[in-house]
Each structure stands twice: as C-alpha cells, then as structure tokens.
Steps between C-alpha positions, in 0.01 A plus 500: 500500500160334444442302184223660296254293302608394154399759241288439193631567153645849471532546876819572689710214633555504877757768582739276694501242219555761230788663690676173571464370144608830347807517724596141421482546124672837523789342690509225234544759226135562420215271407455440128141583406277344238371150420841380384650547848306206646579263659732731691857399582466532877809285559721746313325795662563366852871475422502869403257645754567315825804385702378143461697198379283246317602134512315211335517168683332188353228351721538774758408419857574647841806280559646568153442874549658487845802309367563762229458789742730346761764409240502859379510656846156656473346345811549215746155341486147566380346323800212374283399134441596364162243530221498574128515868411438708194729769637683617809603858580761590760608859559791609717629858528348630175602191302240251384538140384213363294520124455269359235388150401676461167271211406186713505336604174595842362171661605533368857859629521393838365229540760718369784768757415245783492338384825829473690623830356178657629569359846853641490368844405197517729611304807873570508620788284222753565500455882875554507464809287244636749750455784766690306255784430381523860835450671817456295691239308688413818177354644524215248776355719231442763273323254789280387597409858843662477447726804246564774235764455545840660221647708360708215500194274279294729186686406240247399352747255829506311593133503147358474460252216868522409685168468789448739797292390460238227173504306377168360203420280419167336239449230321168542453265208141441609264782592226482760697492825354691791661839564453758773372845407835683460644221281183481293509876447867482401419226248210696351718808459781300341255334261351838409838656423620189315198521270554870440862432406410223255149589383422867574133544579452771237624255236316199643153660511523573128515124442178421686224356277181702473226239475402143569443295813702607803688171516583523129621859537716400795655204320561701185665781696715253694615336176586841355689606814698177505599537135562877482655562842654160564307433822444153648146381434385513864635854540345610170163354599495678837605828335228465236239437768607808698505734201168373363334538842640855523366587154170311495422468869510182710292201385138498607325226693371338183851483355634344819223240507561412136876470556580819310650674804 
C-alpha cells in the first residue's frame, strides 16, 4: 500500500497507519484518550497486545543480545558484527523477543520499544496473517522452516515479502548508515507507526505553534513533543519539521538561504 503524503491539521491519517495503531491499542485494551494519557505506556501495551517478551540489558550490543538469545534457546547466532544497539528484535514462530538497552534514557527506551513493536507488526505479524488468509494456518509451517512448501504454496504472489524462518532486526545506536531501498522503506514505515502509537498526529498537530520564524516554530514544537509525548529530542525535531511542512508548506528559497529551512 503506498504511503500518502502527511495530512495537514484536520486531515485523515494514512489508512495503513490508522488501522495498525487502532488494532494495537485495541489489543492492548484500548487507548486512553485525553492530555493526561501522555506520555503513553507503550511498554505495558506491548505486553498486552503482542506476543513479545521485552528484556532490558545494560549496555546492549550485538554480542550481549546474541548471548541472551542463545542462552534462552531463541536462536543460535545473529551473524552480525558486534556494535552497540538501542534495541534488537528477534521473532520466531509468532513469538518475539525485544531486547532493549536498559541504560538508555526513558524517552529513548520508549521510542525504541515503539519502533521495534512497529517492525514486529508490519514486517512480521501482518505478512504472516496475509499467508493465513490466502492459504491456511498450516502454511505457517513453511514460513517457519518446519516443512517443505507444497506446489500450491510456492506461488510468488502468495509468499512475496513474507519472512521465512527467523526474523531479526537491530536498531543502531547511531543513525545515518546507508540502507538499500527496501530496508529504508521498512524503517520509514516503522518510524511512522511508532510515532502514531506514541504521539498520534491528530493530537500532535494541535500542539503546533501558529506564528514566528520557521526555525522558532520548529524548535518550540519539538520541545512540546518531547515533553508531552515523551519523544527523544531528535525524533521530536524531525516530527515537528514534517508536520510544520505539511501544514505551512515546505520552506522557500529565502528560508533555506537564511538557514530557516
């Protein structure tokens, strides 16, 4: 499903985002509405809504994540060079394991949980649900590597974009690494859903300032988002920029030249 442009205030949130967020909060017992509900308890909601075990490991890195997963019989190896991580998600046969850097600040942990939960929903859970709808629950044994596919199950149209076997995603401590197009798209979608879970767009646009220089509006909105929704500063700043550009239009040439863009 294509991602539609971000709406301005009062517009409809993208359908795929709205459906996924609504289903998540419904499975968690319903989202509490109103200003007092923020920052949202996404950690508690994940425990209720998803078959995901959350484990906090101080100074999380690839080797520490791998050690925990191997010790608990979740996987044999991650086959990734060691580096610091904010989070690591491993999913096997409908069960997810979300390992989190327990030394991160509360806002970083909150966003990491939402981001990895979004990956579990969009990149693992939903594709498996499509296979069940199109074939049957027995086809999941093929995805999990427990039996070979039958002739009717080899259709590319059915199994396209569906993860086979163990699904692994690691969230880098530092952003900016080069990604190919499918991975970049997956990251954008996970970021979009994570923001909708923590800071719904309909609530966020109401916090946008009305006047002042563009840079001042952006910084004010980012500060508000960080405080109200519990977002990390960098995430709040990027979200503020996107929503302001959607409402007010992208910066003009003069604003770019003056550093306002």
